[in-house]
N, C-alpha and C positions, 0 to 999 in steps of 0.2 A: 594835463588834460587829455582826454581821449578825443581824437579829431577825425575830420573828413568823413569817410563812408561809415565808420563805426558809429560816430556821433549821430549821423543822419538816420540810422536804422532803429535806434532804441528810444522811441518816444514812450514816456511813462509818467502818469500823473504823480506829482510830488505831494505826499501827505502834508497838509499844512497845519491843522490845529493840533494842540497838545494831546487831545483825546485820541485823534486818529493816529498820531505818531506813537503814543503809548500803546495803542492797540496793535500797531505793527510790531513793536517789541514783544508784546504778549504772544502774538501769533508765532514770532520767531522762537520764543522760549518753548511754546507748545509743540512746534514742529521738531525742534531739536530733541525735546523729551520723547516724542514719539519715535524718532530715529534711534535714540538710545535704547528704548524698550525693544524695538525690533532687532537691534544688534545684539542685545543681551540674550534674547530668545535664540537667535542664530548660533551664538557661541555656546550656550548651554546644550543645544541640540547636537553640537559638534563635540561635546565632551570637554569643553573648556570652562574654566572658572572666569566669569566676566570681570574685567577691570574697569572701574568707573572712567578713567581717563581714556582708555581705548574705545569704550562705548561712545563717549562724547565726541572724540575727535576722529570720526569716520569721514571719508571723502564726501559722503552725502551731507553730513552735518556741517562740514566746512563750507560746502557749496551753499547751504541754506543761510549761514551767517553772512557770507560775502554778498550774496544776492540781496538779502534784506537790507543790509547796511548801504549798498549801492542804490537801492530803491529809495531809502530815506534821504540820501544825500546829506547836505548840511554838515553839522558837527559830527554826526555819527560816522560818516564816511571820512571826513577830514581827520578826525582823531586816529582812525585806523591808518591813514596814510602817514600821519606824523610818527606813529609808533614804528611803522615799517622803515621810514627813512632814518629815524634816530638810531634804531638798533642795528641796522646793517646786517652783518653776517652773524650776529649774536642771538637772533630770535630762535625759539624752538621751531622746528620745521613745520609743524601744523599751523602755528600762528603766522609764520612767514608766508604760508600758502594763502591764508585769508587776506593778509595785508597786500600781497602782490596782486591779488585779484582786485582789490579796492583801488590800487594805483591805476589800473588799466581798464576798469569797468565803470562807466557812468551812463545813466539814462538821461535823456533830455525831456523837457516839457512838451506835451502835445500842443498843437497850434492854438486851441481854445484857451488853454491856461496861459500861454505866452501872450495872447492878445489881451487878456484880462490884466496881466501884470503891466504891460506897456501902456494900456489905457489909463491905469491908475497913476502911473508915474509921469506920462507925457500928455495926457488928455485923449479924448476919444478920436480926435482928428490927427493923431500923431503921424499917420502915413503921409500926410501932405507936406511934411518936412523933409522928405527924402525923394530922390530920383529913383532909388532902388533900395529895398530892404529884403535881404534873403531870409525867408522864414525858416529854412533849415539851418541849424547851427553848424558852424565849422569846428566847434570844440565843445565838449561838455565835461564838467568837473564836479567837485564836491559841493561848491557853494553857488555856482552859476554856470551859464552856458554863453557861448560867444557867437555873434552873427556878423556877417559882412554887410555893409551898407554904403550907399553913396548919398551924401547930403545934397540939398538943392544947389549949394555953391560949388559942388564938384569934389568936395573932400571925400577921400576913401577912408572909411572908418571901420573899426572893430568895436562892436557894441556888446558889452558883457552884462547879461541880465541875471539878477539874483533869483534863485528859486524862492517861491513864496513860503513864508513861515520859518525860514532858516534862522533869522536873528532871534525870533521869539523862542525857538526851541533849543538854543545852544546849551543852556544849563542842564536841562533835563536829558538831552541827548548824551552829553558827556557823562553824566551820572549813570545813565542806562548802559552805555558801552562799558564803563568801568565795572558795573555790576556783572555784565556778561563775561568779562574777562576774569573776574573773581570766581564766578561760578565754574568756569572752565578749569580752574586750578592753575592757569598759566600765569596769573598774577597772585603771588602768595598773600594771604590775609595779614601776615605780620608786617608787611611793607606799607609804611605810611605814605601814600601817594596823594593825600589831600592837598598839600601845597602845589603839587604839579597839576592837579585837576583844576584848581583855582586859576593858576597861571594860564592853562590851556583855554579856560573859559574867557579870560580877558583877551587873549590873543585872537581867539576865534571871533569875538565880538568886534575887535578892530578889523579883522579881515572882512567882516560882513558890512563894514562901513565904507561904501564905495567913494564917498566924498573924501574921506581920509586917504584912501588908496590913491586917488587922483593927485592929492597933494604930495604923497610920497613918490609917485612916479615923476612928477615935475622936479622934485628935489634930487632924485638920482640922475635925471637928465642934466641938471646943473653940475652935480658932482663929477660926472663922467664927460663933461664937455671937452676936456683935454685928451680924451681917449677915443679917437674916431673909429677904432676897431669895434667899439660897442655901439649898438643902436638901442635907444630907449624910446618907446612910443610917446607922442605928445598928447596930453589930455585934451579933450574937447569939452570945456566947461558948459557950453550951451546945451549939451545933451546929457550931462552927468547929474545924477541925483544920488540920494543915499543908497539906492538899490539898482541903479543903472550906471555903468561906467563906460564912457565913450572915449576913444583914443584913435590916433592915426593907425591905419592898417599897414603893417610891415610884412612883406612877402619873405618867407623863409621856409626851410625844411626842418623836420625834427632833428634835434641834436644827435640822436642815435644814427642819423644818416652819415655822420662822420666815420662810422665803423668801416665804411668801404673806401675811405680816403687814404692816401699814403701816410706812412708813419709820421713824417715831418708835419703834415697838416694837423693830424690828431694831437701831436705834441704841442704845436703852437696854440691850438684852441684851448687845451687844458692849462697851459702856462698862463694864458689870458685870464681864465676863470680862477685859478689859484691866486694869481696876482690881485684879482678883484677882492677875494676873501681877505687877503692880507691888508689891503687898503681899507676895507670896511672895518676891520678889527682895530687897526693901529692908527689910522688917519681920519676916516670919516666919522667914527663914533656912532654910526648907524649901519645896520646890516639887514639885508633881505634874507630872512632866516628859513625860507622854504626852498630847498634845493630840488624839488620835484623836477624830473627831467623835462617835463612839458613846459617849464618856465624858461627854457632856452631854445632858441631857434638858430639855424645856421644858413648863411647865404654863400653857396659855393662859388658864385661868380666874383664876389668881393672879399670872401674870407672873413666877413664880419659876423659877430654874434649878436643876436637880438635878445634882450632881457625883458621878461614879461612878469606880471603878477607881483605887485608891490604891497599887497595887503598885509603880508607878514613882515614888513620892514619895521624894525624896532630899534630904539637906542641901545647902545652897548655901554653898560655901566663902566666908569673908569676903573673900578676895582676888578672887573672881569678882564679888561684889557691888561691891567697890571699883572693879574694872575697868569694870563697866557704868555706875557712877555717873560716873566720869571721862569715859567716852565720851559719855554723854548730856549732861552739863554742857557739854562742848566743843561738842556739836551745837547745844544751845540758844544758845550764844554765837556760833554761825555761824562758828566758827574752824576752817577746813579743816586747817591744819597740826596743831592740837591734836587734832583727830579722828583724823588719820592716826597721830600719835604714840601716842594712847591705844589705837588698834586694834592697833598693834604690841606695845605693852606688855602688853595683855590676852591676846594670842595669836591674835586674829582674823586678823591679817595678818602674813605673813612679811616679814622685813626685806629679803630678796633681791627679792621681788616689788615691794615699795614703792620700792626703789631702781631696779630695771631697767625698771619700768613706771610711773614716777611720773606721766606725763601721763594714762594711763588711770586710775590709782588716783585722782588728783585729780579727774578728770571724774566718776567714780562717786561720790566723796564730795560733789561739788558738787550732783549730782542728788539725793542723799539729803537734803542740807541744805536744798535748795530745797523739797522735799516737807515736811520736818519743820517748817520755819519759815514755811510758808504760813499766812496768817491764816485763822482759822475752822476748822471741822471738816475732818479728812482724809477724802477720799473713797476708801475701800478698793476700790470698784467700778471706779475708773479705774486700769487697769493699763498704761497706755501707756508709762510710764517703765521698766517691768520689761524690755521688749525691749531697750532700750539697755543696761541693767545686764547682761543676759544676754550680749549681744554683746561688751561690753568685758570682762566676766569670763571669757568663753570665750577671748578673745585672750590674756589673762594665763595662763589654765590651759593653753594650748597650749605654753607655755614650761616644759618639764619640769624645767629646772634651778632653778626658783623655787617648785616645789610645796611646800605647807606644810600640816601637819595641826594644827589648833587643839587645845588641851588638852581632854580628855574632859569636864571639868566645864562648860566653856564650851559645848561642843556639846550637852550635855543641856539646859542652860538655853535655848540658842538654838533647840533643837527645840521647846520650849514656845512661845517667842515667835513662831517662824515658823508653827507650826501654828495659833496664835491669829489671826495675820494672814491665813492662808489661809481660815479660817472667816469672818472679817470680809469678805474678798473675795467669798466664796460668798454671803454675805447682803447684799452691796453696802451695807454699813453706812457711816455718816458719823459720825465721832467726833473730838472735839477732843483728839487725843492729846497735843499739845504742852502744853495746859493741865493735863491729867491728870499728865503727867510732872513738870511744874514743881511742882505741889502735893505730889506724893509725895516728890520730892527735898527740898523745903523742910520737909516734916513729919518726915522721918526723918534730917535732917542733924544730925550731932553728937549 
């Protein structure tokens, strides 16, 4: 989420109806087309032969796409954030720019629209239930915005209010964003992403169900009751509806604030989060699959981490857990062939790519095994090996005949793993991941 002063300064009406949202996409397409025409004329005048991709992906057009999607909020913005976190370092730079803006740019509802939403959910006299309700949000994101409040009984609450029209527009928004990405050429037409789009629609619908999120929040509070280093808000059922989520307010700083802390503090925090991912995968059987940095807060005085936003919590299929176990055990054994076979069996890697690009695949596996099995803590701040992986992966991806889309369940879990690694890289943490994986696999085996 975008928070504090930024969230307070960007009030903007959320388009609610399907027609108004479709019109917003139409205006976006028209604006981008106009930008392409202007760029084409400029290049012709300069003696250049215009290239469709270069004309489309100008800084101005990238700005138009990011601004329009952040205005729409909802699934349009959420899908962009999901793509950004999933892909990590592998996105084309133009698409990475758009998605980075979506992670950090959100507008909030103006007061009149907020009043209308709360009156519908709580009744016209809703203000009588509070000692104080701050009209300015403390955070704004893709699906809702958050307000601080104090109930009549003195409870300090965080109130998440869903933007109007979000739930009704999920299917059309996802389809429209996919169409934009297709038109841009950044998603190839030959790649069948229909199953992923359907999975995204299901998950986004779940994230828009605040009653469900309240249940998942309570569930994680119970699962982590033995880990006092984590804080999970307590739901407030008396204020929660399908489109308003109320919970205890927990004071904390953005997780990025850890960047200024000593190395040992950063390492400890990331070890906690990596350990949480391992428990979710191999013990809990449920995982909060949205690793957006805004979903973590840090308390400097206690060293505790606050976990937020459980709308993306989902079960982890036993087959997925088994696939990761086999993959990790093969990696710890430093067995390249077993890793490749496990990756194919789990759906990470397509058989065609493994066969036609065996040399590249083996080289990528060797790099990963070398990093995994290096003695001592893994230095997430050292990203030198990523460039080689990107280069080799790009060469494989250029072969359209071997494109492969992993199962949706794998992608949702990998989204959490990749996002956690990105945060560790941001904090330049050093964590003995191998030792942690070995302990977790041994503890949960059989």
